[in-house]
MOPAC internal coordinates of N, CA, C and O (Angstrom, degrees):
PM7 1SCF
backbone

  N    0.0000 0     0.00 0     0.00 0    0    0    0
  C    1.4472 1     0.00 0     0.00 0    1    0    0
  C    1.5264 1   108.03 1     0.00 0    2    1    0
  O    1.2310 1   120.52 1   -49.48 1    3    2    1
  N    1.3044 1   116.62 1   130.52 1    3    2    1
  C    1.4570 1   122.38 1  -177.05 1    5    3    2
  C    1.5275 1   110.22 1   -89.43 1    6    5    3
  O    1.2310 1   120.35 1   -85.64 1    7    6    5
  N    1.3294 1   116.93 1    94.36 1    7    6    5
  C    1.4620 1   120.78 1   178.04 1    9    7    6
  C    1.5172 1   109.08 1  -110.16 1   10    9    7
  O    1.2310 1   121.09 1   -28.50 1   11   10    9
  N    1.3258 1   115.53 1   151.50 1   11   10    9
  C    1.4540 1   122.09 1   179.65 1   13   11   10
  C    1.5205 1   108.83 1  -135.83 1   14   13   11
  O    1.2310 1   121.02 1   -18.77 1   15   14   13
  N    1.3278 1   115.65 1   161.23 1   15   14   13
  C    1.4615 1   120.60 1   177.55 1   17   15   14
  C    1.5246 1   109.30 1   -54.27 1   18   17   15
  O    1.2310 1   120.90 1   -45.19 1   19   18   17
  N    1.3212 1   115.88 1   134.81 1   19   18   17
  C    1.4584 1   122.16 1  -179.35 1   21   19   18
  C    1.5192 1   113.26 1   100.94 1   22   21   19
  O    1.2310 1   119.86 1   159.51 1   23   22   21
  N    1.3264 1   117.88 1   -20.49 1   23   22   21
  C    1.4639 1   120.79 1   178.70 1   25   23   22
  C    1.5246 1   110.88 1   -67.11 1   26   25   23
  O    1.2310 1   120.89 1   -30.69 1   27   26   25
  N    1.3176 1   115.91 1   149.31 1   27   26   25
  C    1.4603 1   121.69 1   171.62 1   29   27   26
  C    1.5174 1   106.91 1   -98.81 1   30   29   27
  O    1.2310 1   120.78 1   -43.21 1   31   30   29
  N    1.3290 1   116.11 1   136.79 1   31   30   29
  C    1.4603 1   120.93 1  -176.51 1   33   31   30
  C    1.5272 1   110.60 1  -136.18 1   34   33   31
  O    1.2310 1   121.07 1   -20.35 1   35   34   33
  N    1.3164 1   115.55 1   159.65 1   35   34   33
  C    1.4575 1   121.87 1   168.94 1   37   35   34
  C    1.5204 1   106.01 1  -107.05 1   38   37   35
  O    1.2310 1   120.70 1   -58.46 1   39   38   37
  N    1.3383 1   116.27 1   121.54 1   39   38   37
  C    1.4525 1   122.17 1  -177.15 1   41   39   38
  C    1.5244 1   108.95 1  -110.19 1   42   41   39
  O    1.2310 1   120.99 1   -47.01 1   43   42   41
  N    1.3117 1   115.71 1   132.99 1   43   42   41
  C    1.4570 1   120.13 1   176.11 1   45   43   42
  C    1.5275 1   108.59 1   -56.97 1   46   45   43
  O    1.2310 1   119.94 1   -38.18 1   47   46   45
  N    1.3069 1   117.71 1   141.82 1   47   46   45
  C    1.4604 1   122.45 1  -175.34 1   49   47   46
  C    1.5452 1   112.64 1   -69.39 1   50   49   47
  O    1.2310 1   119.68 1   162.17 1   51   50   49
  N    1.3262 1   118.22 1   -17.83 1   51   50   49
  C    1.4726 1   122.18 1  -174.55 1   53   51   50
  C    1.5312 1   114.67 1   -51.05 1   54   53   51
  O    1.2310 1   118.20 1   130.11 1   55   54   53
  N    1.3363 1   121.04 1   -49.89 1   55   54   53
  C    1.4635 1   118.57 1  -178.14 1   57   55   54
  C    1.5324 1   113.41 1   -65.72 1   58   57   55
  O    1.2310 1   120.03 1   157.53 1   59   58   57
  N    1.3152 1   117.55 1   -22.47 1   59   58   57
  C    1.4646 1   120.59 1   179.07 1   61   59   58
  C    1.5275 1   111.77 1   -75.41 1   62   61   59
  O    1.2310 1   120.65 1   155.87 1   63   62   61
  N    1.3312 1   116.37 1   -24.13 1   63   62   61
  C    1.4668 1   119.37 1  -179.01 1   65   63   62
  C    1.5271 1   112.08 1  -109.76 1   66   65   63
  O    1.2310 1   120.76 1  -174.69 1   67   66   65
  N    1.3439 1   116.15 1     5.31 1   67   66   65
  C    1.4572 1   120.29 1   176.80 1   69   67   66
  C    1.5098 1   114.71 1    78.54 1   70   69   67
  O    1.2310 1   120.13 1  -158.88 1   71   70   69
  N    1.3123 1   117.36 1    21.12 1   71   70   69
  C    1.4610 1   121.19 1   179.82 1   73   71   70
  C    1.5235 1   110.35 1   -90.12 1   74   73   71
  O    1.2310 1   120.26 1   -32.37 1   75   74   73
  N    1.3217 1   117.10 1   147.63 1   75   74   73
  C    1.4620 1   121.17 1   175.22 1   77   75   74
  C    1.5252 1   111.04 1   -95.82 1   78   77   75
  O    1.2310 1   120.59 1   172.58 1   79   78   77
  N    1.3286 1   116.48 1    -7.42 1   79   78   77
  C    1.4653 1   121.47 1   179.83 1   81   79   78
  C    1.5311 1   109.89 1  -107.14 1   82   81   79
  O    1.2310 1   120.82 1   -39.98 1   83   82   81
  N    1.3182 1   116.03 1   140.02 1   83   82   81
  C    1.4683 1   120.69 1   178.35 1   85   83   82
  C    1.5169 1   111.17 1   -60.85 1   86   85   83
  O    1.2310 1   121.46 1   -33.30 1   87   86   85
  N    1.3185 1   114.81 1   146.70 1   87   86   85
  C    1.4674 1   122.23 1   176.20 1   89   87   86
  C    1.5307 1   108.21 1  -106.80 1   90   89   87
  O    1.2310 1   120.89 1    -7.12 1   91   90   89
  N    1.3152 1   115.91 1   172.88 1   91   90   89
  C    1.4676 1   121.07 1   179.45 1   93   91   90
  C    1.5261 1   112.56 1   -85.93 1   94   93   91
  O    1.2310 1   119.80 1   173.73 1   95   94   93
  N    1.3308 1   117.99 1    -6.27 1   95   94   93
  C    1.4603 1   121.75 1  -176.11 1   97   95   94
  C    1.5145 1   111.48 1  -112.71 1   98   97   95
  O    1.2310 1   121.27 1   -27.63 1   99   98   97
  N    1.3402 1   115.18 1   152.37 1   99   98   97
  C    1.4579 1   122.26 1   177.27 1  101   99   98
  C    1.5178 1   109.42 1  -128.18 1  102  101   99
  O    1.2310 1   121.10 1   -22.13 1  103  102  101
  N    1.3349 1   115.50 1   157.87 1  103  102  101
  C    1.4604 1   122.05 1  -178.55 1  105  103  102
  C    1.5251 1   108.46 1  -121.45 1  106  105  103
  O    1.2310 1   119.59 1   -47.64 1  107  106  105
  N    1.3546 1   118.40 1   132.36 1  107  106  105
  C    1.4649 1   120.09 1   178.06 1  109  107  106
  C    1.5312 1   110.30 1   -72.73 1  110  109  107
  O    1.2310 1   121.21 1   -46.88 1  111  110  109
  N    1.3315 1   115.29 1   133.12 1  111  110  109
  C    1.4652 1   120.75 1  -178.11 1  113  111  110
  C    1.5168 1   109.88 1  -140.29 1  114  113  111
  O    1.2310 1   121.04 1   -16.73 1  115  114  113
  N    1.3287 1   115.61 1   163.27 1  115  114  113
  C    1.4532 1   122.89 1   172.45 1  117  115  114
  C    1.5144 1   107.40 1  -112.19 1  118  117  115
  O    1.2310 1   120.17 1   -44.24 1  119  118  117
  N    1.3243 1   117.27 1   135.76 1  119  118  117
  C    1.4582 1   122.01 1   179.04 1  121  119  118
  C    1.5276 1   108.55 1   -78.07 1  122  121  119
  O    1.2310 1   120.87 1   -54.20 1  123  122  121
  N    1.3350 1   115.94 1   125.80 1  123  122  121
  C    1.4602 1   121.61 1   178.76 1  125  123  122
  C    1.5126 1   112.06 1   -96.80 1  126  125  123
  O    1.2310 1   120.31 1   142.36 1  127  126  125
  N    1.3352 1   117.01 1   -37.64 1  127  126  125
  C    1.4661 1   121.40 1  -177.81 1  129  127  126
  C    1.5229 1   109.48 1  -157.29 1  130  129  127
  O    1.2310 1   121.32 1   -23.65 1  131  130  129
  N    1.3247 1   115.07 1   156.35 1  131  130  129
  C    1.4618 1   121.56 1   177.20 1  133  131  130
  C    1.5201 1   107.65 1  -131.46 1  134  133  131
  O    1.2310 1   120.86 1   -48.45 1  135  134  133
  N    1.3292 1   115.96 1   131.55 1  135  134  133
  C    1.4637 1   122.06 1   178.06 1  137  135  134
  C    1.5222 1   107.88 1  -136.02 1  138  137  135
  O    1.2310 1   120.92 1   -90.03 1  139  138  137
  N    1.3242 1   115.85 1    89.97 1  139  138  137
  C    1.4638 1   120.42 1  -176.69 1  141  139  138
  C    1.5171 1   110.58 1    65.47 1  142  141  139
  O    1.2310 1   120.77 1    57.91 1  143  142  141
  N    1.3405 1   116.14 1  -122.09 1  143  142  141
  C    1.4663 1   121.28 1  -179.26 1  145  143  142
  C    1.5240 1   112.33 1   -85.77 1  146  145  143
  O    1.2310 1   120.34 1   175.95 1  147  146  145
  N    1.3405 1   116.96 1    -4.05 1  147  146  145
  C    1.4674 1   120.26 1  -179.65 1  149  147  146
  C    1.5233 1   110.60 1   -99.92 1  150  149  147
  O    1.2310 1   121.53 1   -35.54 1  151  150  149
  N    1.3247 1   114.67 1   144.46 1  151  150  149
  C    1.4495 1   121.66 1  -178.34 1  153  151  150
  C    1.5273 1   108.11 1  -131.80 1  154  153  151
  O    1.2310 1   120.69 1   -45.71 1  155  154  153
  N    1.3368 1   116.28 1   134.29 1  155  154  153
  C    1.4642 1   119.99 1   173.86 1  157  155  154
  C    1.5214 1   107.24 1   -98.18 1  158  157  155
  O    1.2310 1   120.86 1   -54.37 1  159  158  157
  N    1.3358 1   115.96 1   125.63 1  159  158  157
  C    1.4582 1   121.34 1  -178.77 1  161  159  158
  C    1.5276 1   110.61 1  -123.65 1  162  161  159
  O    1.2310 1   121.26 1   -24.14 1  163  162  161
  N    1.3330 1   115.20 1   155.86 1  163  162  161
  C    1.4652 1   122.42 1   173.35 1  165  163  162
  C    1.5231 1   106.75 1  -122.56 1  166  165  163
  O    1.2310 1   120.86 1   -52.79 1  167  166  165
  N    1.3064 1   115.97 1   127.21 1  167  166  165
  C    1.4621 1   122.02 1  -179.89 1  169  167  166
  C    1.5313 1   109.11 1   -66.07 1  170  169  167
  O    1.2310 1   120.82 1   -41.53 1  171  170  169
  N    1.3351 1   116.04 1   138.47 1  171  170  169
  C    1.4634 1   121.45 1   179.74 1  173  171  170
  C    1.5294 1   110.65 1   -95.02 1  174  173  171
  O    1.2310 1   120.71 1   -23.52 1  175  174  173
  N    1.3410 1   116.24 1   156.48 1  175  174  173
  C    1.4617 1   120.03 1   176.54 1  177  175  174
  C    1.5286 1   110.07 1   -58.86 1  178  177  175
  O    1.2310 1   119.31 1   -29.62 1  179  178  177
  N    1.2940 1   118.93 1   150.38 1  179  178  177
  C    1.4604 1   127.90 1    16.26 1  181  179  178
  C    1.5268 1   113.80 1   -90.29 1  182  181  179
  O    1.2310 1   120.24 1  -171.39 1  183  182  181
  N    1.3311 1   117.14 1     8.61 1  183  182  181
  C    1.4592 1   119.96 1  -179.04 1  185  183  182
  C    1.5203 1   110.61 1   -79.70 1  186  185  183
  O    1.2310 1   120.93 1   -21.04 1  187  186  185
  N    1.3207 1   115.83 1   158.96 1  187  186  185
  C    1.4581 1   121.83 1   177.96 1  189  187  186
  C    1.5192 1   108.96 1   -62.46 1  190  189  187
  O    1.2310 1   120.26 1   -40.53 1  191  190  189
  N    1.3387 1   117.10 1   139.47 1  191  190  189
  C    1.4604 1   120.64 1  -177.68 1  193  191  190
  C    1.5237 1   110.88 1   -69.62 1  194  193  191
  O    1.2310 1   121.31 1   -58.71 1  195  194  193
  N    1.3201 1   115.10 1   121.29 1  195  194  193
  C    1.4585 1   123.19 1   178.40 1  197  195  194
  C    1.5187 1   107.11 1  -139.88 1  198  197  195
  O    1.2310 1   120.60 1   -43.46 1  199  198  197
  N    1.3330 1   116.46 1   136.54 1  199  198  197
  C    1.4638 1   121.43 1   172.55 1  201  199  198
  C    1.5169 1   107.72 1  -110.05 1  202  201  199
  O    1.2310 1   120.81 1   -41.16 1  203  202  201
  N    1.3295 1   116.06 1   138.84 1  203  202  201
  C    1.4577 1   120.44 1  -173.63 1  205  203  202
  C    1.5283 1   109.78 1  -150.67 1  206  205  203
  O    1.2310 1   120.89 1   -42.48 1  207  206  205
  N    1.3337 1   115.90 1   137.52 1  207  206  205
  C    1.4599 1   121.25 1   168.78 1  209  207  206
  C    1.5207 1   107.28 1   -89.19 1  210  209  207
  O    1.2310 1   120.13 1   -46.62 1  211  210  209
  N    1.3245 1   117.35 1   133.38 1  211  210  209
  C    1.4599 1   121.01 1   179.11 1  213  211  210
  C    1.5104 1   109.80 1  -149.08 1  214  213  211
  O    1.2310 1   120.52 1   -13.66 1  215  214  213
  N    1.3264 1   116.61 1   166.34 1  215  214  213
  C    1.4550 1   120.91 1   176.30 1  217  215  214
  C    1.5231 1   109.66 1   -73.51 1  218  217  215
  O    1.2310 1   120.62 1   -38.99 1  219  218  217
  N    1.3079 1   116.42 1   141.01 1  219  218  217
  C    1.4660 1   120.20 1  -178.13 1  221  219  218
  C    1.5251 1   112.24 1   -62.75 1  222  221  219
  O    1.2310 1   120.05 1   162.86 1  223  222  221
  N    1.3159 1   117.51 1   -17.14 1  223  222  221
  C    1.4687 1   120.50 1   178.46 1  225  223  222
  C    1.5321 1   112.35 1   -65.36 1  226  225  223
  O    1.2310 1   119.60 1   163.18 1  227  226  225
  N    1.3272 1   118.38 1   -16.82 1  227  226  225
  C    1.4611 1   121.86 1   177.58 1  229  227  226
  C    1.5311 1   112.44 1   -80.10 1  230  229  227
  O    1.2310 1   120.27 1   169.91 1  231  230  229
  N    1.3214 1   117.09 1   -10.09 1  231  230  229
  C    1.4668 1   120.52 1   179.99 1  233  231  230
  C    1.5220 1   109.03 1   -77.39 1  234  233  231
  O    1.2310 1   121.08 1   -54.94 1  235  234  233
  N    1.3290 1   115.54 1   125.06 1  235  234  233
  C    1.4635 1   121.91 1  -179.21 1  237  235  234
  C    1.5273 1   111.51 1   -84.53 1  238  237  235
  O    1.2310 1   120.02 1   138.21 1  239  238  237
  N    1.3217 1   117.58 1   -41.79 1  239  238  237
  C    1.4645 1   122.32 1   178.70 1  241  239  238
  C    1.5225 1   108.24 1  -158.60 1  242  241  239
  O    1.2310 1   121.18 1   -15.83 1  243  242  241
  N    1.3349 1   115.36 1   164.17 1  243  242  241
  C    1.4671 1   117.44 1   178.47 1  245  243  242
  C    1.5174 1   111.39 1  -148.17 1  246  245  243
  O    1.2310 1   122.29 1   -23.79 1  247  246  245
  N    1.3277 1   113.23 1   156.21 1  247  246  245
  C    1.4543 1   122.99 1   177.78 1  249  247  246
  C    1.5205 1   106.44 1  -119.85 1  250  249  247
  O    1.2310 1   119.93 1   -70.51 1  251  250  249
  N    1.3251 1   117.73 1   109.49 1  251  250  249
  C    1.4645 1   120.54 1  -177.08 1  253  251  250
  C    1.5291 1   111.69 1   -60.29 1  254  253  251
  O    1.2310 1   121.48 1   -31.24 1  255  254  253
  N    1.3190 1   114.78 1   148.76 1  255  254  253
  C    1.4614 1   121.64 1   174.05 1  257  255  254
  C    1.5320 1   107.33 1   -63.37 1  258  257  255
  O    1.2310 1   119.73 1   -45.44 1  259  258  257
  N    1.2837 1   118.12 1   134.56 1  259  258  257
  C    1.4760 1   121.33 1  -175.58 1  261  259  258
  C    1.5201 1   112.53 1   -65.74 1  262  261  259
  O    1.2310 1   120.37 1   143.35 1  263  262  261
  N    1.3247 1   116.89 1   -36.65 1  263  262  261
  C    1.4643 1   119.73 1   177.84 1  265  263  262
  C    1.5130 1   107.54 1  -127.05 1  266  265  263
  O    1.2310 1   119.61 1   -47.69 1  267  266  265
  N    1.2642 1   118.34 1   132.31 1  267  266  265
  C    1.4669 1   121.98 1  -176.23 1  269  267  266
  C    1.5198 1   111.78 1   -66.04 1  270  269  267
  O    1.2310 1   119.38 1   169.20 1  271  270  269
  N    1.3131 1   118.79 1   -10.80 1  271  270  269
  C    1.4607 1   121.68 1   177.74 1  273  271  270
  C    1.5194 1   112.15 1   -90.78 1  274  273  271
  O    1.2310 1   119.79 1  -170.60 1  275  274  273
  N    1.3255 1   118.01 1     9.40 1  275  274  273
  C    1.4609 1   120.48 1  -175.85 1  277  275  274
  C    1.5232 1   111.26 1   -67.79 1  278  277  275
  O    1.2310 1   120.70 1   -25.94 1  279  278  277
  N    1.3054 1   116.26 1   154.06 1  279  278  277
  C    1.4588 1   121.74 1   179.23 1  281  279  278
  C    1.5112 1   109.80 1   -87.75 1  282  281  279
  O    1.2310 1   120.90 1   -32.84 1  283  282  281
  N    1.3049 1   115.89 1   147.16 1  283  282  281
  C    1.4598 1   121.58 1   179.81 1  285  283  282
  C    1.4919 1   110.24 1   -80.33 1  286  285  283
  O    1.2310 1   120.10 1   180.00 1  287  286  285

């Protein structure tokens, strides 16, 4: 999945709880940085703010940033 900084994504809850198996729930996040297969995300409200590096394979879906000049 081609994600870039500024994109909004739905991330499977598994990496947030330390599970190796996918869960049925996802958490809305904003992509802060991308480094190869790793993505840094920040959880969006109403959830508690958490920043986490995770593998992009945990991303369920994404909404590209409308303008590539958008702020993170």
